[in-house]
Every structure is written in C-alpha cells, then in structure tokens.
N, C-alpha and C positions, 0 to 999 in steps of 0.2 A: 643206505646207500643214497638214497636220494636227497637227504639233507647234505650229504657231502659234496654233491655236484652241485647245490644250490648255491652255496657259499662262495665259489670262485665266479659264479656268473653275477650275484649281487657285487662282489668286490670290483669286477670289471666293468660293471653299469656305473656304478661309483666312482670308478676312474674316467669312465668318458664324460660325466657331466660336465666337467670345465671345458671338454670341446664341445661343447652344444651351447654354452653362453654366449650371448650375443655380443658383438664386437661394440668397443667404445665409439660414441657418437662420432668422433674425427676419423676414424677408420672407415665408417658406414658410410660417409658423406665423400670420401676421397674419389676425385674423378667426377663429381658432380657439380652442378651449376644449381643450387636449390633457391626457389623463387616462393615464398609464403604470402597469402593473403592472412596477416596476422590479425586485422583488428577492422571492427567498422565503428563508426560513430556518428550519429545522427547530429547536425548541426543544423543551425537556421538556413533553411533553402536547400538543404541538400544531406548528402551522404560524404563524410570521410572514409576514405580506404587507406589503410596502412599496410604498406608490403616491404618484405624484409628478403633482402637477396645476399646470398652468401657465393662467393667463386672457391670452391674447393677441387677446381678442374687441374690446378697446377699451372695455369697460363696465365700471363698476365694480360688483361683485358683493359686498353685503352679505351673504348668506347662502348657502352652496353646498354640497349635500350628493346623495349617489347612492344609491339602491336597485340592489343588486348581487345576482345570483343564483348560488350555489356549486353548481356539478355535480360529483357524485362518480365514481368510476372506472367506474360501471356507466352513466353518462349520465343519472343521476337528480337532480333538485335537491335537495339536503341542508340547505343553510342559505341565509338571506338576511341581507345585511350592509347597514348605512347608514354610508356613508365619508363624514365630514362634514369640508369644506374650510374652512367658517365666511367669513370677510371675505375677497374676493380683489380688490384693485383692479388696473386694466390692468397688465399684465406682471408680475404677481407668481405666483412658484412656492410652493407648500406639498408639504410632505412629511408622508404619514399611513402610521401603522401600525395592522395590525388582527390580533387573535391569534386563530386559528381553534383550534378543540377537536378536530384531526384532523392526520392527518401531511399533509405538503406532497404526499407521492405518491398522495393519497387526493382529490386534487383536480385536473379535469383541464381546468375551462373556467370562467370568471367571465364573466358576462352584465350587462353595463349594462342595466338593465332600465328605467330613467326618473331624471330627477333629482327626486329627494325636494323639495329644496327650491333654489328658484333667485329669488333676490330680488335686485332691483336696488339701488341706493344711495340711490334715491327711493324706497323701499318698496314698488314694482311687482314683482309676480310676471312672469316673464319664461321664454319657451321657448329663450334662447339657449344655456342650459346644456346641452340637447340639440341643437339646431339646428347649434350650431359645435362639438359635440363629435367629438373623433378619440381612439379608444382605442389602446393599443398595449401589447404585452408585451416585457419583456426575458428573459422567463423561459420554461420548457417549457409553462407554463400559457397558454391560448388566453383572451385578455381582450379586450373589445370589445361592439359592440352587434349 
C-alpha cells in the first residue's frame, strides 16, 4: 500500500516542476531599469569603466542620467560621476564608457546615488529611473544602490 501512494505523489511532483522553472530573461526584467557595471579596463593613466543600461520599464525615457559616487581603497568617496544614457525607448539597451583618472585597483565600490535626469517622452520628470532600478556588476567592483 505504501508504494501505491508514493507513485501519485511522485507524478504530482514531476508535473509541478515546469511551474518552478525560471521565467525567461525578458520576463524577469519586465518593469525594471537595469544598470550593469559590465567591464573595467586599465588604460594609460586610468581605468575605463563600461556600463550597460537596459530600459525594460515600458516607459519611453527622453533623458536618463545617474549620479554615481566612487569609493577608493580606503572606503572614502573619491569622485562623483554623471553617467548619461540619453534617450531610452522601451527595451532599448545602451552602452556608456567612462574614464577615471585612477587605476582600477583603486576603486572598490560605485554607489548609484540618484538619478540626475529621468524625463519621460512627454517631458515630465519621473522617479521610475530609481524606483525600477536594479544595479549589478560583472567585475570585482561592487556596484548598486
């Protein structure tokens, strides 16, 4: 009798597995503004930072820029950057590079301080650039809010 009740439970578990599978990437990003520190590169006299922004908010943005604080190896704020992404229609991805006048090893953290500009296509200021923001890093440098 024990094996009789086990089979229906195993089948029910197997049927539930597709429901637990992760959603496709586009569905996971829906409603988000993702900003990624994608790469760092040591260049003569500094560090080139590459950022990738993706507008999956469903809102057309006419002007988009972020205020970013740079922390050095001692934990002190050593610089502030304004990352300008400009016009980002829904589902638009844009890459921006920024050159710091310090070595990449001298940067430990980048803090997304605030949206400097977040203007929708109708000309209105919006909080969506911060409210929907998700920061991430593919580098050794921490990046986010």
